[in-house]
Each structure stands twice: as C-alpha cells, then as structure tokens.
C-alpha positions as CSV (number, residue, x, y, z in Angstrom):
1,M,93.6,68.9,131.4
2,A,94.2,66.9,134.1
3,G,91.0,64.5,133.8
4,E,92.1,63.8,130.4
5,H,94.8,62.0,128.4
6,F,96.5,64.0,125.2
7,D,98.0,62.6,122.1
8,V,100.6,66.0,122.5
9,L,101.3,68.3,125.1
10,V,102.9,71.7,124.3
11,I,104.9,73.3,126.5
12,G,105.4,77.0,125.5
13,G,102.8,79.4,124.0
14,G,104.7,81.9,121.7
15,I,104.1,81.6,118.1
16,T,106.1,77.9,117.5
17,G,104.0,76.6,120.3
18,A,100.5,78.1,118.9
19,G,101.3,77.0,115.6
20,I,102.0,73.3,116.8
21,A,98.7,73.5,118.6
22,L,96.7,74.7,116.0
23,D,98.5,72.1,113.3
24,A,98.1,69.3,115.4
25,A,94.6,69.9,116.5
26,T,93.6,70.1,112.7
27,R,95.0,66.8,112.1
28,G,92.7,65.0,114.8
29,M,95.1,65.0,117.8
30,K,94.0,65.5,121.2
31,V,96.4,68.5,122.3
32,A,97.2,70.6,125.3
33,L,99.2,73.6,125.9
34,A,100.5,75.0,128.8
35,E,102.6,78.6,129.0
36,M,104.3,79.8,132.3
37,Q,103.5,83.6,131.4
38,D,101.0,85.2,129.0
39,F,100.6,84.1,125.5
40,A,103.3,85.5,123.3
41,A,104.8,87.3,126.7
42,G,108.2,86.0,125.5
43,T,110.0,86.6,122.3
44,S,106.7,86.5,120.2
45,S,105.6,90.1,121.2
46,R,109.1,91.3,121.0
47,S,110.3,91.2,117.8
48,T,111.0,93.9,114.9
49,K,107.2,93.3,113.8
50,L,108.1,91.8,110.2
51,V,107.0,88.9,108.3
52,H,109.9,89.5,106.6
53,G,112.0,87.0,104.1
54,G,115.4,87.6,105.6
55,L,117.2,89.7,102.7
56,R,120.1,89.8,105.1
57,Y,120.6,86.2,105.0
58,L,121.8,86.2,101.3
59,K,124.8,88.0,102.7
60,Q,125.5,84.9,104.7
61,F,124.4,82.4,102.1
62,E,121.6,81.4,103.7
63,V,119.8,80.4,100.0
64,G,117.4,77.7,101.1
65,M,116.4,79.8,104.4
66,V,115.4,82.7,101.9
67,A,113.5,80.8,99.7
68,E,111.4,78.8,102.4
69,V,110.6,81.8,104.7
70,G,109.9,84.2,101.5
71,K,107.2,81.7,100.3
72,E,105.9,81.3,104.0
73,R,104.9,85.0,104.3
74,A,102.6,84.8,101.7
75,I,101.1,82.1,103.2
76,V,100.6,84.0,106.6
77,Y,99.6,87.3,104.3
78,E,96.9,85.0,103.0
79,N,95.7,83.3,106.2
80,G,95.6,86.8,108.3
81,P,95.4,90.0,106.7
82,H,94.1,91.5,109.6
83,V,97.6,91.0,111.4
84,T,99.6,91.5,107.8
85,T,100.2,94.4,105.9
86,P,102.7,94.7,102.8
87,E,105.5,97.5,103.5
88,R,107.9,98.8,100.7
89,M,111.2,98.9,102.1
90,L,113.7,101.5,100.8
91,L,117.6,100.3,101.1
92,P,119.3,103.4,100.4
93,M,123.2,102.9,99.2
94,H,125.7,105.3,100.1
95,K,129.5,105.5,99.2
96,G,131.6,103.2,101.5
97,G,128.4,101.6,102.5
98,T,127.5,97.8,102.6
99,F,125.8,97.3,99.6
100,G,126.9,98.9,96.3
101,K,124.4,99.5,93.4
102,F,125.3,96.5,91.2
103,T,125.3,94.1,94.3
104,T,121.9,95.4,95.7
105,S,120.3,95.3,92.4
106,I,121.3,91.6,92.0
107,G,120.7,91.0,95.5
108,L,117.2,92.1,95.7
109,Q,116.5,90.7,92.2
110,V,117.6,87.0,93.4
111,Y,115.6,87.5,96.7
112,D,112.7,88.4,95.0
113,R,113.1,85.1,92.8
114,L,114.0,82.9,96.0
115,A,111.1,84.2,97.8
116,G,108.3,84.2,94.9
117,V,107.6,87.4,95.0
118,K,104.8,88.3,92.4
119,H,106.1,90.7,89.6
120,S,103.9,93.7,90.5
121,K,105.9,93.8,94.1
122,R,109.5,93.1,92.7
123,R,112.4,95.1,93.6
124,R,112.6,98.6,91.9
125,M,115.9,100.6,91.7
126,H,116.1,104.4,92.0
127,D,119.2,107.0,91.5
128,A,120.1,109.5,94.6
129,Q,117.4,112.2,93.6
130,E,114.6,109.2,93.7
131,T,115.8,107.9,96.6
132,L,115.4,111.3,98.5
133,A,112.3,111.9,96.9
134,K,111.0,108.8,98.7
135,E,112.6,109.8,102.1
136,P,114.0,113.3,102.6
137,L,115.4,113.0,105.9
138,L,118.3,110.1,104.6
139,K,121.7,111.1,104.8
140,R,122.8,113.0,101.8
141,E,126.5,112.7,101.6
142,G,127.6,110.0,99.8
143,L,124.5,108.9,98.7
144,K,124.3,106.5,95.2
145,G,120.8,105.6,94.8
146,G,118.4,102.8,96.7
147,G,116.4,100.0,96.1
148,T,112.7,99.1,97.4
149,Y,111.7,95.9,97.9
150,V,108.3,94.3,99.7
151,E,108.0,93.3,103.5
152,Y,105.2,92.7,105.7
153,R,104.5,94.2,108.9
154,T,102.8,92.7,111.4
155,D,101.3,92.7,114.9
156,D,103.5,89.9,116.4
157,A,101.9,89.1,119.6
158,R,98.2,89.8,118.0
159,M,99.1,87.1,115.2
160,T,100.2,84.7,118.1
161,I,96.7,85.2,119.7
162,E,95.2,84.8,116.6
163,V,96.7,81.4,115.9
164,M,96.3,80.2,119.6
165,K,92.6,80.9,119.2
166,K,92.2,79.2,115.9
167,A,93.9,75.9,117.7
168,V,91.6,76.2,120.5
169,A,88.3,76.6,117.8
170,S,89.7,73.3,116.8
171,G,89.7,71.2,119.5
172,A,92.8,72.3,121.3
173,L,92.9,73.3,125.4
174,A,95.0,76.1,126.1
175,A,96.2,78.0,129.7
176,N,98.6,80.8,130.2
177,Y,100.0,81.5,133.6
178,A,100.4,77.7,133.9
179,R,104.2,76.8,134.4
180,V,105.7,73.4,134.0
181,S,107.1,72.8,137.5
182,K,108.2,69.0,136.6
183,L,107.8,66.6,134.0
184,L,106.0,63.1,134.4
185,Y,107.9,59.9,133.4
186,E,107.0,55.8,133.4
187,N,110.0,53.5,132.7
188,G,112.2,56.3,131.5
189,R,109.5,57.6,128.9
190,V,108.1,61.5,129.5
191,I,104.3,60.6,130.0
192,G,103.3,64.3,130.8
193,A,103.9,67.5,133.1
194,H,103.1,68.9,136.4
195,V,101.4,72.4,135.7
196,K,101.2,74.6,138.4
197,D,98.5,77.7,137.9
198,R,100.4,80.5,139.0
199,A,97.2,82.6,139.5
200,S,95.7,80.0,142.3
201,G,98.8,78.0,143.1
202,E,97.2,75.0,142.7
203,G,99.1,72.1,140.7
204,Y,97.9,69.5,138.1
205,D,98.9,66.2,136.1
206,V,98.7,66.8,132.5
207,R,99.6,63.4,130.8
208,A,100.2,63.2,127.2
209,T,101.7,60.7,124.8
210,I,104.1,63.1,123.1
211,V,105.5,65.8,124.7
212,I,106.8,68.9,123.0
213,N,109.2,71.5,124.3
214,A,108.6,74.8,122.3
215,A,109.6,76.9,125.2
216,G,111.5,79.4,123.1
217,P,114.5,81.2,125.3
218,W,113.4,78.5,127.8
219,V,114.0,75.2,125.7
220,D,117.1,74.6,127.8
221,T,115.6,74.9,131.1
222,M,113.0,72.3,129.9
223,R,115.8,70.1,128.6
224,E,117.5,70.5,132.0
225,M,114.6,69.3,133.6
226,D,114.4,66.3,131.1
227,G,117.9,65.7,131.9
228,S,118.9,66.1,128.1
229,K,121.0,69.2,128.1
230,K,123.7,68.1,126.0
231,G,125.1,68.3,122.6
232,K,123.9,71.6,120.8
233,M,122.8,74.6,123.3
234,L,120.8,78.2,123.0
235,Q,122.8,81.2,122.5
236,L,120.1,83.9,123.3
237,T,120.8,87.5,122.1
238,K,119.1,90.5,122.8
239,G,117.2,92.6,120.0
240,V,116.1,96.3,121.6
241,H,113.8,98.6,119.5
242,L,113.1,102.4,120.6
243,V,109.8,104.2,119.4
244,F,109.5,107.9,118.7
245,D,106.3,110.3,117.6
246,Q,106.5,111.1,114.5
247,Q,106.3,114.8,115.2
248,R,109.8,114.3,116.2
249,F,110.9,111.8,113.9
250,P,108.8,112.2,110.8
251,L,109.4,109.3,109.1
252,H,106.9,108.3,106.0
253,Q,109.1,105.5,104.3
254,A,110.2,102.5,105.9
255,I,113.9,102.2,105.6
256,Y,116.5,99.4,106.0
257,F,120.1,101.0,106.8
258,D,123.6,99.6,107.6
259,T,125.3,101.3,110.4
260,P,129.0,102.0,110.5
261,D,129.7,99.0,112.5
262,G,128.4,97.1,109.3
263,R,124.9,95.7,110.9
264,M,121.3,96.6,109.6
265,V,119.2,98.3,111.4
266,F,115.5,98.8,110.5
267,A,113.5,102.3,110.8
268,I,109.7,101.8,110.1
269,P,106.8,104.4,110.3
270,R,103.7,102.8,112.4
271,D,100.6,104.6,113.6
272,R,102.2,107.9,114.2
273,K,104.8,106.8,115.6
274,T,108.3,105.5,114.1
275,Y,110.4,103.0,115.8
276,V,114.1,101.7,114.9
277,G,115.6,98.7,115.6
278,T,117.3,96.4,116.7
279,T,120.7,95.6,118.7
280,D,122.0,92.3,118.8
281,T,124.3,91.1,121.9
282,V,124.7,88.3,123.8
283,Y,122.3,87.9,126.9
284,K,122.7,86.3,130.0
285,A,120.4,88.0,132.3
286,D,116.9,87.5,133.6
287,T,115.3,85.7,130.2
288,A,111.3,86.8,131.3
289,H,112.3,90.4,132.0
290,P,114.7,91.4,129.3
291,R,115.1,95.5,129.3
292,M,116.9,97.8,127.7
293,T,119.9,99.5,128.7
294,T,121.9,103.0,128.1
295,A,124.1,101.2,125.9
296,D,121.5,99.7,123.9
297,R,119.8,103.0,123.9
298,T,123.0,105.1,122.6
299,Y,123.6,102.5,120.1
300,I,120.5,103.2,118.4
301,I,120.3,106.6,118.6
302,N,124.0,107.0,117.2
303,A,122.6,104.8,114.3
304,I,119.7,106.9,113.5
305,N,121.7,110.3,113.7
306,Y,124.4,108.4,111.5
307,M,121.4,107.8,108.7
308,F,119.0,110.8,109.6
309,P,121.5,113.5,110.6
310,D,118.9,116.3,110.4
311,V,116.6,114.8,112.8
312,K,119.3,115.2,115.7
313,I,117.6,112.4,117.8
314,T,118.4,112.6,121.7
315,A,117.7,110.3,124.8
316,E,114.7,112.5,125.5
317,D,113.1,112.1,122.4
318,V,112.2,108.0,123.3
319,E,108.5,107.6,123.9
320,S,108.8,103.9,124.5
321,S,110.9,101.0,123.8
322,W,110.6,97.1,124.1
323,A,113.7,94.4,124.5
324,G,113.3,90.9,123.5
325,V,115.3,87.9,123.4
326,R,116.4,85.5,120.6
327,P,116.5,81.7,121.1
328,L,119.2,80.9,118.8
329,I,121.3,77.6,118.1
330,Y,124.8,78.1,119.6
331,E,127.6,78.4,116.9
332,E,131.0,78.6,118.4
333,G,133.1,81.4,117.1
334,K,130.2,83.4,115.6
335,D,129.0,87.1,116.7
336,P,125.3,87.2,117.2
337,S,124.6,88.8,114.5
338,E,126.0,86.1,112.2
339,I,124.5,83.3,114.4
340,S,121.9,81.2,112.0
341,R,118.1,81.8,112.6
342,R,117.6,78.0,111.3
343,D,115.2,75.6,113.4
344,E,116.1,72.4,114.7
345,I,114.3,69.5,116.1
346,W,115.9,67.1,118.7
347,E,114.2,63.9,120.5
348,S,115.7,63.2,123.9
349,A,116.3,59.7,125.4
350,S,112.9,60.0,127.2
351,G,111.0,60.9,124.2
352,M,110.5,64.5,124.6
353,V,110.5,66.8,121.5
354,T,112.5,70.0,121.5
355,I,111.9,72.4,118.6
356,A,114.6,75.5,119.0
357,G,115.6,78.2,116.7
358,G,113.6,79.7,114.1
359,K,111.7,83.0,112.8
360,L,108.4,84.2,113.4
361,T,107.9,83.9,109.3
362,G,108.5,80.6,109.4
363,Y,106.5,79.7,112.6
364,R,103.7,77.4,110.3
365,K,106.3,75.5,108.3
366,M,108.5,75.0,111.9
367,A,105.2,73.6,113.1
368,E,104.4,71.0,110.2
369,M,108.2,69.4,110.8
370,V,107.5,69.1,114.5
371,V,103.7,67.4,114.0
372,D,104.9,65.3,111.0
373,R,107.4,63.9,113.7
374,A,104.7,63.6,116.6
375,A,102.7,61.9,114.0
376,E,105.5,59.1,113.5
377,L,105.9,59.1,117.1
378,L,102.3,58.3,117.6
379,K,102.1,55.7,115.1
380,N,105.0,53.7,116.7
381,R,103.9,54.3,120.5
382,A,100.5,54.4,120.1
383,G,99.1,52.7,116.8
384,A,97.5,56.1,115.7
385,S,97.6,57.1,112.2
386,Y,97.1,61.0,111.4
387,G,97.3,62.9,107.9
388,G,99.4,66.0,106.4
389,A,99.4,69.1,107.6
390,V,96.2,71.3,106.5
391,T,97.4,75.0,107.6
392,R,98.8,76.0,104.2
393,D,95.7,77.4,103.3
394,L,93.6,77.4,106.8
395,T,92.9,81.1,108.1
396,M,94.1,82.1,111.7
397,S,91.1,83.4,114.1
398,G,89.8,86.5,112.5
399,G,91.0,85.6,109.1
400,D,88.2,85.0,107.4
401,V,88.1,88.1,105.5
402,G,88.3,86.9,101.4
403,G,92.0,86.7,101.3
404,S,94.3,89.8,100.9
405,K,92.6,90.7,97.7
406,G,89.3,90.8,99.4
407,F,90.6,92.5,103.0
408,E,89.7,96.0,101.8
409,G,86.4,95.4,100.7
410,F,85.7,93.6,104.1
411,V,87.0,96.3,106.4
412,R,84.3,99.1,104.3
413,S,81.8,96.7,104.4
414,T,81.9,95.2,108.2
415,A,82.7,98.9,109.0
416,D,79.8,100.1,107.4
417,K,77.6,97.2,109.6
418,G,79.5,98.3,112.7
419,A,78.3,101.8,112.2
420,S,74.5,100.9,111.4
421,H,74.8,99.2,115.0
422,G,75.8,102.5,116.5
423,V,79.6,102.4,116.5
424,P,81.5,105.2,115.0
425,R,82.6,104.6,111.8
426,Q,86.2,105.3,112.4
427,L,86.3,103.1,115.3
428,A,84.5,100.2,113.6
429,E,87.1,100.5,110.9
430,A,90.0,100.3,113.5
431,W,88.7,97.2,115.1
432,V,87.9,95.6,111.6
433,K,91.4,96.3,110.6
434,R,93.0,94.9,114.1
435,Y,90.3,92.0,114.7
436,G,89.1,91.0,111.1
437,S,86.4,88.8,111.1
438,N,86.3,88.7,114.8
439,A,85.3,92.2,114.4
440,E,81.6,91.6,114.7
441,R,81.9,90.1,118.3
442,L,83.1,93.6,119.6
443,F,79.8,95.1,117.8
444,A,77.7,92.9,120.0
445,I,79.7,93.6,123.2
446,A,79.4,97.2,122.2
447,A,75.6,97.0,121.8
448,R,75.2,95.3,125.6
449,P,74.0,97.6,128.3
450,K,76.9,98.7,130.5
451,Q,77.2,96.8,133.9
452,G,78.4,99.3,136.8
453,Q,80.3,102.0,137.5
454,A,83.8,100.6,136.1
455,E,82.3,100.0,132.6
456,D,81.0,103.4,132.8
457,A,83.9,105.0,133.7
458,L,85.2,103.8,130.0
459,P,84.4,104.8,126.6
460,D,83.9,102.1,124.0
461,E,87.3,102.8,122.4
462,V,88.6,101.1,125.6
463,R,85.6,99.2,127.4
464,V,84.9,96.9,124.2
465,P,88.5,95.6,123.4
466,L,88.9,94.8,126.8
467,L,86.0,92.8,127.5
468,Y,86.7,91.0,124.5
469,A,90.2,90.4,125.5
470,M,88.8,89.1,128.7
471,E,86.0,87.0,127.5
472,E,87.9,85.2,124.4
473,E,91.6,86.2,124.3
474,M,92.1,85.0,128.1
475,A,93.7,88.6,129.1
476,V,94.5,87.9,132.6
477,T,96.5,91.1,133.8
478,P,96.3,94.7,132.8
479,A,99.7,94.3,131.2
480,D,98.2,91.6,129.0
481,F,95.9,94.0,127.8
482,F,98.0,97.1,127.4
483,I,101.0,95.0,125.9
484,R,99.8,91.6,124.0
485,R,96.5,92.3,123.2
486,T,96.4,96.2,121.9
487,G,100.4,96.9,121.5
488,A,99.4,100.1,123.0
489,L,102.4,100.3,125.4
490,F,104.5,100.6,122.6
491,F,102.8,102.4,120.4
492,N,100.5,104.7,122.3
493,I,101.8,104.8,125.8
494,A,100.1,108.4,126.7
495,W,96.6,106.3,125.9
496,V,97.4,103.9,128.7
497,K,98.5,106.3,130.9
498,Q,95.1,107.8,130.6
499,W,93.0,104.8,130.9
500,K,95.2,102.4,133.4
501,T,93.3,103.2,136.4
502,Q,89.8,102.6,134.8
503,V,91.1,99.5,133.2
504,I,92.7,98.0,136.5
505,G,89.3,98.7,138.0
506,L,87.0,96.6,135.6
507,M,89.2,94.0,135.3
508,A,89.4,93.9,139.1
509,E,85.5,93.9,139.2
510,R,85.2,91.2,136.7
511,A,87.4,89.1,138.2
512,G,87.2,89.5,141.8
513,W,90.5,90.6,142.8
514,S,91.4,91.5,146.4
515,A,92.8,95.0,147.2
516,E,96.4,93.1,147.3
517,Q,96.2,91.7,143.9
518,Q,94.8,95.0,142.2
519,E,97.6,96.7,143.7
520,W,100.4,93.9,142.6
521,Y,98.9,93.9,139.1
522,T,98.8,98.3,139.1
523,E,102.8,97.6,140.2
524,E,103.4,95.3,137.5
525,L,102.0,97.9,134.8
526,E,103.5,100.9,136.4
527,T,107.3,98.7,136.0
528,E,106.4,97.9,132.6
529,L,105.4,101.3,132.1
530,H,108.7,102.8,133.9
531,Y,110.9,100.4,132.2
532,A,109.9,101.1,128.4
533,V,111.5,104.6,128.8
534,V,114.0,104.4,131.2
535,P,117.3,102.3,130.9
536,E,117.4,99.4,133.5
537,D,121.3,100.1,134.7
538,E,120.1,103.9,135.4
539,K,119.2,104.5,139.4
540,S,115.3,103.5,140.1
541,T,113.3,102.6,143.0
542,V,110.8,100.9,141.0
543,S,110.3,97.2,141.6
544,V,110.3,94.8,139.0
545,G,107.6,92.7,137.3
546,W,105.8,89.2,137.9
547,A,106.8,87.9,141.2
548,E,107.3,83.8,141.1
549,E,103.5,83.6,142.3
550,V,100.8,86.2,142.4
551,P,98.0,86.5,145.4
552,E,95.6,83.6,144.8
553,A,92.5,84.7,143.0
554,P,89.4,83.1,141.6
555,L,90.2,83.6,138.0
556,N,87.5,81.0,136.5
557,W,86.2,83.6,133.8
558,G,89.3,83.3,132.0
559,F,89.8,79.8,131.7
560,S,86.3,78.8,131.0
561,F,85.8,81.5,128.1
562,F,89.4,80.2,126.3
563,M,88.1,76.7,126.2
564,W,85.0,77.7,123.5
C-alpha cells in the first residue's frame, strides 16, 4: 500500500467498509482499506445476527427505511445464501401488549408489501391455539394469537469476511490490525493516512485521492483527527445478547416479543442453542471492548421469564454472551430505542467523506451511495470517470452456489464431492453450508499431508478451518478464529475450551510467535472466554484484552495471502 497511490482509502473494516471497498473496486477504482482491529471486530460481529427488514420501524413511521432495507435483504440473500438463512419469526399477541390482532395483521401486511416479500413468504395470522402449537413455551395468560413473517438469520462476521474477500479478489488491498494514527494533508486537503501495523509497530504512509471514514463507532474519532467533528455526532448505544443451551431453553420457533417496558426482544434458536437480545442503552465506556453487565443480564433474563414463564431461567444458565455498540446519529430528546437507524454522508472541509449510522441489512446500498459520491469527487479532482454500481447482482465470496433456489442442491452435490475425497459426509456438508463455493478449498487443505506435531494434535474439523482462516481469511489471533471466523465462542463455547491450547500451538508454529506473544494471545482469548459469561462489573482478577500494541512478530504469512 505504501508504494502506490490509490483512488480511495477506506478507514474501517466492518461491513460498511467492506461493502465500500467491493463497490469501488468493481467499478475499477484503485482501493486500499485499513482496519485497526480484526475485520468485523466491532459492531459487525456483535449484532442480533439478522438481515432483517426492520418491522419495528413501522412504529416510528419510517416507511422509506422499511421499504429499502426490506428489498436489500432479498439482494443479500441471493448474493450470499451460505451466510443467510430464511427464518419464520413469530410475533405473539397478548392482552395489554404492544400489538393487537388488527394492528398486527395490518402492520405485517404493510411490512410485506413495502419489503417486496414474495407471496409464498408473506405474513400469516394464527389464533391462540395455533400460536401455542408453534411455541409451547410462550406465556399462555392473555394470549390472543400471533402472526408469523419471514426474517433472515445470518452470521454477521462471516458475511463481512466474505464481502471483504470479494473486494480483494476484485483488486482491493485490505489490512487488518492496521491503525490510522494520523491523516495526511496537502494544501488543507486530506490526501491519505499514516497507518501503523499493530503487530510489527512499523508505520506507513498510504496516499489516496479520496479518504472515506467508515469507522463505525470510531467515526467521530476520525472526525476529531480531521478537525471536523461538529454539527451532528454519534450516539453510541450498547446491545447485549445472552446464549443458552437448548436443553435448558428448548425454543424451536424464533420469537419477536414485547417486554413490560414496551421494547421488543428477539429469542432465536440456532445450532442447538437459544440466544436472546437485545438491550439498548446509552454507552460511553471502552468502545473496543463493550461487555455485558449485571444489569444487562438481569434485564434479558427478566424478559425471558416474562414471556416464557415455565422456563425459569437464572444467571447460572447463561452459557455465553456478546455485547456490541451501535453507532447511531444523535437525536436530542430521544431514547436509545427511538433513535433512527438511518445512514448519512458528510464531507468535511478537508474533503474527507464520512458515512455514519445505517444497518447491517443496508450495507450494499450504503456503499453504493458513498461510492457514487466518491466517483463525483474523483471526476472533479482527477478527471477520472467511473460507471455505476454493479453489486446488486454480484455474489460475495463463496456465493457462487446457484442462488437461493440452487443452494440446497449445491450443498448436497458439493458435500458428496467432499466425501469422495475422504472428508466425512456430515463434516463436508457443514463446511459447504458455512463456506459455500469456497468449501472445495477446505477439501483441498484436508487432503494435504499434515505438517508437524501441531497439526497432528488437531482433528480436521478444527485444523482445516483454522488453516483456511490463516491462509485465506487473514486470521491473526486465536480470538479472530474462535469469534469472527467460526462464531464458536458464542455458539459452541465448550468447543473453544476443548481446542484452544492446540489451536494456539498451531498458530504459534505457523506465525513464528515468541513465547511472549503466545502468552499474550492466550491471555486475550482467556479474557474473551471470561467475559462471555461473567459481567464486567463483577469482581475479577482477569486482565482485559488488546493492549495498544502487541509484541513484535513476523506476520508476513497473513498479509501476503490476503493480497491474492
């Protein structure tokens, strides 16, 4: 990056930054992207994990937003069926609750029409008996019925990684653990950034005609660096989710329910677990490490026991959790749940373009809007002309599976191919469902001879995804692998505890870590495991997370692979 001049430098490697890099690269722009943590380490790995149409925004009369994101989720589904799964959501109606039969029926019907939902997937209304048949754990007292509608469950971090990989395959250069320490200027105009490699400690000047600030919760930090933080600003709010084993909370129908204080909460079955969230509170603490508090946990447990009284969940039942920060645009006088999720673009006096707000579902449209603006600026500043976006019908990495209609058949045929190469059929199918058309790369890795004791110590179900994550998805730390490449720390924490030592051993061997580095990365993972279960305000002797810099290490294996 330091040896080239770019059309666009994107600051931020969440879903918004990844989407911008992909859109710009596929229009022919020369693109660089720098992310100070791991890709998707912020908001983009800590959402409710739904590509949803925003039903609750109808209550706020944000009709345009419902229409736009509803249509966008269909595009996301077609472009990445391996990271999105249709999920029928049940909206129960109780006497005295937020939703009545008439308003729910009309609301869901309007929602379906605005979002362009296909007729076969449109809302259905149910009486109390039918509603209980769908989910017997629901509160029976005052139950009047329910309505079902379609949402889309996703793995938010994997979706971000797949979009990023597609951007790189389209010509973009991307680096994680690369922190922008200062902006570069010429005659008052921003012309790039000084980027510090957090692993080696070395710094590099990366120059570009257009600098795009897509730093999510750190958007205002970049604006402060630019001297342009004025007018509208971010309001950070925190959302927490709790995870339970299905044996303790045997939910088999996704539920969207109202709480006694008038908020809405999701309870969703996934991978033999049930997760519930989210909270929505103003947040002013450590942006990089939001954690569950005792109050967060109590709020969600009370919500569960209110809607599912026979389950009798306690704090001891929490198997894992995650907390994320929403970078919303501040609106005076509004509660966190009322603040709009709309996105906005600002351009500073120096020419830095900032994108703020928005939702996971709308990332592609947001990127298109930002890159349209960048194209105008490039034409004005450099006389370069670029066409419109081509991402509407562009599959993300791993998405070449025949679209949503062809995905099930693709899974079967590709899993059969994996089995014919010696991968157990069930494991091959799991890989195809997670990695889509990239699964054959995992089959190839599985067929390679094992190298050394570190590889011998791991079964293929761990070894192969780990090597793939290191070689082709730029995983640098064990936390990268267990949280953002697999989601296991959230949904299979026992698997993480079982294999963490061997995973660290293999990563240390491949990356050439020193003993000090290995100890540091081990401590980082142990911290994540600890706070997945223990609220941060409970007394603890565990030291916290990522220091400003890690011990220097030779990490060339990661960066060279990600440049394809």
